[in-house]
N, C-alpha and C positions, 0 to 999 in steps of 0.2 A: 314405602321406599326403604325403611330401615332394614327390612328383611333381605334386601338385595345388597346392602352396603356392609362390607366387612370393617371391623373396628380398626384394622391396620391401614386403611386408606388414608392418603394425605388429604388435607383440607381442600386442596385444589380439585382433586378427583371427586370428593364428596360434593363440592359446589357444582362441578360439571354434571354429575348424575342428577342433582336437584334441578339443574337447568334443563336437562333432557326430559324429566318428568313434567316440568312446567310447560315445555314446548308441545308435547303430545297430549297433555291433559292428565291430571292426576288419576281420573277414573280409567282412562284408556291405558295408562301406564300400569295400573294395578292389575288389569285384566289381560293385557297383551304382552307386556315386557317381561321376559324371562332371562334368568342368568345363563350365561354360556361358559363353557370350560375356558379358562384363561390360557393363553399361549405365552411363550416366553416374551418378556418385556411388557406385558399387559398388567395393569393394576385391576381392571374390572372390564367385563364384557357382557353383552346382552343380545338376545334374539328379539326381533320385532317382526311379526308376520305382515305380509303385504297382500292386498287383494290381487286377483288375477290381472295380468297385463294384457296388452293387445294381442299377444300370441296365445292367450288362454292359460299360461303357466302361472301357478301360484309360487311366489318366491318369498324369501324372508331376508331381512337385513341383519347383519352382524355388526354391532356397534361396539367398538373397543376404545377404552381410555388407556393410553400408554402410561408407563411409569412416570415419564417426564412431562405429563400433561400439566398445563397447556403449552409448554415450550414445544413439545411434539404434538402435532394436531390430532384431532379425532380420526380414528380409522374406521371406514365404512366399507363393507363388502356385501355383495348380494349373492345368495345361493338359491337355486342353481345359477351359475354364472350367465348373465345376459350378454356375453361377448358377441358382438356383431348384431345384436338384437336391440340393444338400447344405445342411444347416442352417449358418448363419453364413458362407455364401459370398456375397460381394458381387461386383459387376461388376469392381471393382478388385483383388480378391484375397480372402483369408480374413480374417475378423474374429476374432482370437484372444481378444479381451477383451470383456467384457459392457458394458452401458450405463454410460457415464462411468467405466469402469475405465481405468487408465493402464498402459501396458506396464511390467513390472517393471524395476527398475534394480539394478545390483550388478556382480559380477564377470562376465567373459565366460562362464565356465562356468555361472553362475547364470542368465544371460539365455538361453543356448541351451537349458538343461535345462527352464526354465519354458515357453519357446515350443514346444518339441517335445512336452511333456506336454499342453499345450492342443491342439496339432494332433492328437495321438493320441485325445483325447476326441471331436473332431469325426469322425475316421475311424471310430471305433467305431459311429457312427450310420449309416454308409453302406457298411459291409462287405456282402459278398454274403449273409452269414448274419445280418445285423443285424435287429432287431425293427422293423417298419414303424410300429407303434404308438408306440414311443419316438421314432422319427424324426419322425413327424407332430407329436407333442407338443412336440418341440424347435422345430419350425417355428412352432408356434402361440404360443410365448412372445414372438415378435416379428412376428406375422402382419401387422399394419398397416404395420410398417416395410418389409416386402417390397413391399406395394402402393405405398407412397409412392415407393420407388425405381424403380418401373416407370411411374409416372404423372407428368406435368408438374403444376406447382402452379397452382391456380386464382388468378385475380386477386382473388377474393372470399374474405374470411374470415367465418366463421359463428359467431354467438353464440346458442346454444340456451338459452332463458330458463328452461326447466325440463325435467327428464327425463321423457318420456312413459312411461306405464305400459303402454300397448297400442299396436299398430300404428295410426298416425293421420296425417292430413294436418297440415301445419304452415303456419300463416299467417306471412307475411313482411312486414317493413317495414325500411327502411334506417335506420341510425343518423343522426339529424338533424344531428349536429354537422358543420360544414363539412369538417373534415379527414378524416372517416370516411364521408361520404355515399355514395360509390361504392365503398367498400372493405369495410365491415362491414354484414352483414345480420343482423337479429334474427329468429329463428324461435321460434315457440311454438305449442302445440296449441290455444290459445284466444286470442281477440281481447282478452279482459280482461287476460291476462298482458302483452300488448304495451302496453296502455294504462297498466297499473301501472308497468311498467318505464320507459315514456316519462316519466311523472310523476316517478319517482325521478331520472332523469338530467337532465331539462330543468327540472324544478321547476314545471311547469304541466300541465294536462290537455290531451289531444289528441283530436280527433274522428276516431278510427280506426274507420271504418264497415265497409268491405268490402275488407280487404287481400288481395292475391293469395295464393293457396295454392301457394307456390313450392317447398315441401319435403314430404318424407314420411319418417316414422320407421318402421323395422321391425326386429324382432328375428330374428336368424338362429338356426335350430335346429341346423344343422350348418355346418361350415366349407366354403366354396367352394375351388376350386383356388387355390393360392398364386400361380400364374401368371395375370396379368390378361388377359382376352380382348380381342379387337379390339372397338371401340365397337359395331359392328352386332350382336355376339353377347353384349352385356351381359346382356340379359334371360334368355337361355338359360343363362348362367353363374350367374346369381343366383337365379332363381325356384325351382329344385329344393331350395333350402335354407331355404325359408320354409314356414310352416304353410299349409294349404289356404285357410283363411279370410283370413290375412294376405296371401297371394298374390293373391287376388281383389281385395282393397282396393287393394293396391299397383298392380296392372295397370290397374284402373279409373282411379286417379289419374294414372298415367303416360300413358295414352292420352288422357285428357281434358285434359291440360295441354300438348298438342303445340304450342300457339301460343306457349308460353314459350321464349325463346331458351335459357334455362338452367333446368334442374330439379335440385334439391338432394335427394339421397338419403342419409339418415343410417342407417347400419347399426350395430346393436349386436351384438357378437360373441356366440357361444354361451357358455353358462355361467351364472354368477351373475346376480342382478338388476341389478347395477351393473358389468357387464363393460365393457371399452373400447368406444368408438364410433369410427366413421370416416365422413367425409362425402365423397360423390362429387358433383362438379359436372358434370352431364351436359348437354352443349351439342348442340342440334339446329341444322339449317340456319337461318340467319337473316341478314337484311340489316343487323341491328343490330351496331354495333361490338363486338368481342370484348374487353370490359373489365368491370370490376366493375359489376354491375347496380344501378340505383336503383329501390327498391320504395317506392311512395307509400302513402297511407292508403286509396286506392280501387283496385280492380282495373283493370288496363289494358284498353283496348278489345281484344276478341278478333277475330282473323282468322277467316274462315269460308270454306267452299266451296273453290274451286280455289286461292284465295290462301293457304289454311292450309298452313304448312310441314310437312314430313315429321316424323313422330314418331320416326323412327329416329335414334339418337345418331350424331353424326359425330365427337365428341370427348369423352373422359372424363378428368377431372383430379381430383386430390385437393385438398380445401379444408381449410384450418386450421379446426378445430372446438374451441370452448370451451363449457363447460356450466356454467350458473349453478345448480348443484345443491349443496345444503349438504354432502352427503357427498363430492362431488368437490372442493369448495373446501377441505375439511378433511382430505382423504385422506392428506396427508403426516404428520399426527399419528397415529402408530400406538399411542399410549399408551392410547387408549380414553377419554380425558378428554372430548373433544368430544361423544361420544355421550350423556354424562350432563348436558350443559349446555343442550340445545336448549330445554327448558321452564323454564329459570331466568330470573329477573328481577332485575336489579341497578339500584339507584338511585345515580347518581353526583352527589354534591353538590360542585360545583366542576368547571369545565371549563377550568382554567388549565393551566400548564405541566405539573404533575404529573397532574392529573385527566384531561387530554386524552390523555396517553400511556397511562395505565391504561385508559381507555375504549377506545382503539384496540386495545390488547393483549387485552382481554377480548372484544371483538367478533371479533377474529381467532382467538381460542381457542374460539369456538363458543357463547358466551352468547346465548340466544335473544332477550331483550329488555333494552334499556338505556334508562333515563330519565336525561336530562342536565338539571341544575339549576344555573344560573349567571346572575346579573343583569348581568354586565359585558359590555362590547364589546371586540373585539380591537383592540389598539393596536400601533404599530410596535415599541415596546419589548418586546412579547411574542414577536416573531417568532424571536428567537434561540434559544428553547427550547420553542416551541409546535409542535404538529403541523400547525396551519393556516398559511397563507401569505399573500402580499401581496394576492391577490384577495379575501381575507376581511376586510381591514382595515375598521374602522368598523361591522362587523356583530356582532350578539350572538354571543358565543362558543358558547352552547348550540345556537343555530340553525345556525350555520356548521359546527360539528362534526357535528351530526346529518346535515346534507346531505353532508358529506364521507364519513362512515361509510356512509350509505345508498348512495351512488354506488359506493364501493369494495366493500361487502359487502351486496348486496341481500337476502341471506337473514336478516339481522338486523333486528329492529324497533327503531327509535329514536324516542323521544318527548322533544322539547326543551321546557324551560320557562325563559323569561327572567324569573326571579323569585327572591326570597329564600326559603330553605328554611323559615325561621321562619313566613313567611306561608303557604306551601304546607302545612305541618303542620296549620294551622288550617283552611284553605279546601278543600284537596283531600287528605283523609286516605287516600282510596282508593289514591293513588299509592304510599303506603308500606305499606298493609295487604296488598297483593298482592306485595310485594317479598320476595325471599329474603335479600338483603344490601344494606345501605346503606353506601356508601363516601364519607367526607367528607375532602376534600383542600384545603379553603379556607384553613387556618391562621387562621381567623376564630373567635374564642372564642365570640361570640354564637351563631353557627350550630352550633358544636360542642356548646355547652351545651344548646341546644334539642333536639338529637338525644339527648344523654345523659339529659335529663329524661324523654323518651319511653321510653328503654331502662330507666331506673330504675322506670318504671311498668309494666314487663312486656311491652314490644313484642316481637312474635314474629319480627321480622326481625333478622338479625345486623347488627352495626355495626362497621365498620373505620375508625378514625380514623388518618390517615396524614399525615406532614409531613416536611419536610427542615429540618435545622438550617442556619444560615447557611453559605454556600459549598458546601453539598451533600457535605461529607465524611462526614456522618452523617445518616441518615434513620431514622424510627421508624414503626411501625404497631402500633396497639392494637386487637385483635380481641375483641369480646364476642359470644358465640353467642346463640342464641335464648333469650328469657326476660329476667328482670329483672337487669340489671347496671348499675353506675354507675362510670365511670372518672374522675369529676371530682376525686376525692381525689388523683389523680396530678398535678394541676396547681394552680398558685397562683390567686389571685383574678383575675389578668389573663390567664390561659391559658398561662403559662410552664410547661413540663414540669419537674417537680421532679428528674428523673433525666437531664437533658441531659448530653451528653458533651463539649461544647465551650463555651468562654466567650470573649466578644468584647468589645473596648473600645467606648466611645462608643455606648451604646444596645443592646448585645447583638447587633450584626450585622444588625439590622433597619433598612432604609433608608426614611426618610419620603419621601413624594411631596407635591408642591404641591397637595394637596387635603385636605379635612377628614378626618382619621383614616385616610388612605390610606398604606399602606406596601407594601414587597415584601421578600422574603427573597432575598438575593443567592445566586447559584449558577449553574454552567454546565450545558449540556445533558448532558454525559457523567455528571456526578454525579447529575443528576436522573433519568437513565435507570436508574442503579443502584437508586435509591429506587423508581421505578415498577415495575421488574421484581420487586423484593421484594414490593411491594403486590399485584401481579397474582398472584404465586405463592400468597400467603396467601389471597387471594380465591378462587382456583380450588380450593385444597385444602378450604376451607370449603364451597364450593358442591357439591363432590363427596363430602362427608362424611368427609374425611380429618382435619379438625379439628373437635372438638366442645367445646372448653374455651377459657378465656380465654388469649390468647397475646399476648406482647409481642415483636415482632421488631425488630431493629436492623441496618441495613447500615452498614458502616464501610469507608471507602476511604482508604488512605495517611494515617493520622492524623498522621504525622510532618510532613506538609505544612501542617498547620493553623497552625503557628508562622510560616510564610512569609506568611500573611495577617494577622499580628498577633493571632492568637487563641491559646487555650490548650486543649489536649486533655487530658481527665482520665477518659476512658472505659476500657474493658477494653483490655489490651495484645494486639496481634496476635501470632500464632505467628511464629517465626523464618522469614523468607522470604515470609510472606503479605503481599500488597498489598491484598487485599479479603476481607472476611468478612461473613457474615450470621449473626446470633445469634438464637435463638428460645428464649424463656423464658416461664414463667408470669408473670402480673402480680405486681408487688412487693406484699408484705404491709406494712401500715402500722398502727402502734399507734393504736387508737381511730378508725381510718379518717381521721386528720387530719394527723399529723405524720410527717416522713420526714427522714432524714439523707442528703444527697447529698454524695459525696466529690469534692473538686476535685483533690487530689493527695495524695501521702504523702511523709514524710521518714524517712530511716533514717540510723543512725550505725554506723560500723565497730565490731564487737565487742558490739553490743547487738541482741538477738534480735528485739525487737518494733519495728514501724514505728509512726510517729505519723501518723494520717490527718487531713487538713485538710478540714473540711466546706466546702461551697460557700458557706454563709452567712458563714463566716470569710473565705473568699477574696474575697467581695463587699465586705466592710468594708475589707480591706486595699487592694483595688484602688481603692476610692472616695476614699481620703485620700492618694494619692500626692502628694509634695511638689513643687509646680510654681511657676515664676515667682517665685522668691525668697521664698516663703512660709516660715513657721517650721515647725520639726519638730512633728509631732503623733503621738499614740500612745494606747495603751490596754492593758488586761490581757487575758490569754489563759486560757481554761478548758477542761478536758477532761471528757469523759463516761466515767467509769471503769466504768459499769454497762452500756454498750452491748455487746450480744452479738457485734457484728461487729468488735470490736477497740478499740484506744485511739484515740479520735476527739476532735480539737480542735473543739469545737462552738460556742464562743462567743468572739468578740473584741469587747471593749467599745470604743465610739467615743471620739474625743477629747472633752475636757471643758473648759468655759470657765474652770474654776479652775486648770487646769494652767499652769505657767510654762514658757515656751519661747523659743528664739531660732532663728536660721537653722541653727545647728549644735549645739544642745543642747536637752534636754527634762527637766523634772522633773514627774512626775505628782502630782496633788494627793492627799495622804495620806488625807484624809477620804473623798473619792470612791472611792478604791481600797478602803478598808475596807467601805464600803457595797456596792460591787459584789461583794466576796468573800462577804459575808453573804447577799446576794440569790442569788448563784450556788450557794452551798452549799445553800440551801433548795430548789433545783431538782435537787440531786444532782450538781452540777458541782464540780470542784476546780481551784484555781489552779495553773497550770503555768509561767507566765512573763508577759512583756509584750512589746509590739511598739512600734516607732516608725519614722518615715520618715527617709530620707536624700535629699539632692539629687543623689545619684550615679545614673548609669544602671544599673550593676550594683553593688549595695551591698557594702561590706566593713566588717568590725568594727574599730573604732579603740580605742586605749587608753582614750579618754574613755568610749566605750560600755561597755568592760569594767568600768571603775570604777563607772559608773552602774548597770549590771546587778548588780554585787556589792552595792551599797548596797540595791538593791531586794530582793535575795535575803536579805540580813541582816535586813530588816524582817519577813520571813516565814520565818525559818530553820527553824521547826518544821514548817510546812506545805509548804515548798518546798526540799527538800534538793538537788535537781538542776534548777535553773531553766533555762528555754529562752528565748533571746533571738531575736526575729524582727525583721529590718530590711527595710523596703520601699523599693526603688529606683524609678527612673522607667521602666525597661523593662517592657513588657507581656509579654515573653518569660518562659518558666518560671524562668530564672535571675534575674529581676528582683525576686524575693522569696526571701530566704535565712534560714536558721535555724542557731543555734549552741546547743550544750548545755554547761552549766558542770558539770563533774564531776571530783572528785578534784583540784581546783585547776587544771584545764586547760579550755581553751575549744575545743570540737570542732565543726567545721562539718558540717552534714547534707548528704547527697546526695539528689537528687530521685528519687522513684519515680513510678509511674504513678498 
């Protein structure tokens, strides 16, 4: 080996050469491996002779180590070139890696070993004793790639509007849009398909009467030779691989269209019904310029007699072919989901930021029909998180979104309605009767109530209500399956979710607009995308039969950031290290279907096993009466529900009372009102636990005056209140803006905040 290694080689190249010797054997390396003249960028290169292959040709390998080895992979070439004789052989060398595979990285030994193993797999196909069936099968895995490498590219790209079922002529018209007029040709086995697609793209009907029959589709029964013939031998190369009937049809079309400068032949490879297709652009002699053709709505005037050009091809090129077939469009989803969605119908109530994204995802997932209901128009303020763009401003959201989806995914049927769902439920009930699922994303309580009313009456469509909490850190979805279900008990009378996970100052995070009753829920596109993805997944699982029960799903993203927006998070804690989670649970159960305790946060004390949970109702009272602008202190009493099966819950905070005596830094609660409140609370099964009052501090602290005041309060209820709790409300909306202390064994102990 030393004789082959120059002293200037890097250690990586030396290790690679040593690995090469070890792989082929030291004796074989000494007798067979010979140095080769280095090319630019090579650190070392070698010749290695090969035994004759199945063609009888003796070839040799040229193995080169690049200067940047092993960052740059080993270079392997075969001479003479086995192009179109060996599978995976290109004009430029051997392709050791499959489609979109990247060369392996690692140590020099790893790179050499992997490259030579891949080389050995190729050589196994071409040995003298190799199986020709296996070799041909390996060629066929990338058959059209070999054709493309032999043919020049056509200036025309082809859009096949549907996959033909039998050998057939194809009508052609050019894409009418200026940027595509001479570049893209639409082909279809029927004129009606061209008309339908024109209407989808342009938005109006076209009088396509007698378009030119510029193409032909045919299915191959067997594979032609991988080596493409000269243009004049195209028919001899192709026709033996067609059925007798298809061959007659094809030759009749081919000879009858000799006046066309370009004829487009679409070949479907042998095998399954949806095998790969390849398009040949066959050019005959013509005085017309050799560029993309323009195909109008009427056939061009035909030449005849001596002026008719030769039918014989003078040039064959490969044309980019795309197929508007449902199975082709959805072929990358191997889960099988799309196959079950073709006949499903979804009604989307709301085509706003959330609804438009969900509609787009459902369309791309394979849902067959989508109804869009939204009375609003698109405004500039919508663009930051809507799927529509500037060109759709001032247009109805439902109509613009329907047009966008139809253009992007012509296999989906879209029906837009610029109307309120409450109205459509009365006027056009058939819209809903044929639906599998109704998704409402309006965050509008009147439309949500109308849908829940119909569900409660036994509507056979599923209902998925979805919304984002302010700033999109949290989003929810409530799914009701087919049949009678009513989720209204989960909301208060104004549509606020009773189990919300965030709390926001000044109106709950909903921003009013300068219009009667108009608001929006703030949030960015990334957070909205999290909510939309969750909603789409739930919808797809329901449509495919994976969910058949009531489900409540919640997406939570970085809840620790809620405080940065002056909010408070009191939902479930995420696991250590988790930034995003999606929870799925059954609907909450509620006593009598009316009441529910929502937890805002909890307090705990060292050495005490049980936590004290603070209900959202209590949190709302404390937040409402913060002491601002030199106002006097205010306060009230606190009560716990000892019978709640979910733990010790502070469920009632009484508000300030006109009979209380107070100053800027002191407060005395009226004794009579306190006694009345205790009696009323006891009658509801609640027990006194302490009292609360405000401080003008940002972060409250307990003072000696506070301790003395709480001690007098506790003495008044010594029998009922052996360990009173003092809560002080500061000015900060952050979690530490409200604090609690426990008086026990003569000591005042501060609580720490839980989730």
